[in-house]
N, C-alpha and C positions, 0 to 999 in steps of 0.2 A: 600517138596516143595508144593506138592498138598494140604497138610493139611493147610499150610499157606494161599494159594490162596482161599481155601474154607472158611476159617475164615474171610478173607477180603470181599469176595463176600456176605457171610451171614450177616456180620455186616453192609455193605452198604444197603443190602436189608431190614434189620430190621430198619435202620435209615429212609429209604424212606417210609416204611409202617407206622412207628411211626409218621412221619411228616404228612402224608396224613390223619391219624386219627385225628390229631389236626386241620388240615385245614378243614376237613369235619365237625368236631364239631363246628368250628367257624361259618360256614355258616348255620348249622342246628339249633344251639342254640344262636340266637342273644340276645344281652343284651337289656332288656326291661327297659325303663325309667318309673318309677312309679311317677305319679304326686302326690305330697303330698297335701292332703286336710286339710287345717287348719280350725279348728272350731273357731268361734267367742268367745271371752272371755265373760263369763256370770257374774261372780261376780266381786267385787271391787278388790280383791287380784289378780285375773286373769288379769284384765285390767292393774294394776300396773306392774305386772310381764311382760306382753306383751310390755309395753312401755320401760322397762328396757333392753329388748333384743336388 
C-alpha cells in the first residue's frame, strides 16, 4: 500500500514539475515576429513574377 501511494505522489510531483518547466519556458522564450523585408523587383521577370503573386 505504501508503494502505491509513493508512486501516486511521485507521479503527481513529476507532472507538476513538468508543467512548471513548460510554463516557465513560455514566459522566458516569447515568440518573436520577424518582419519580412521585401526587396523591390529589379528586372522585368521579377516584376512579372511579383504581379502574378
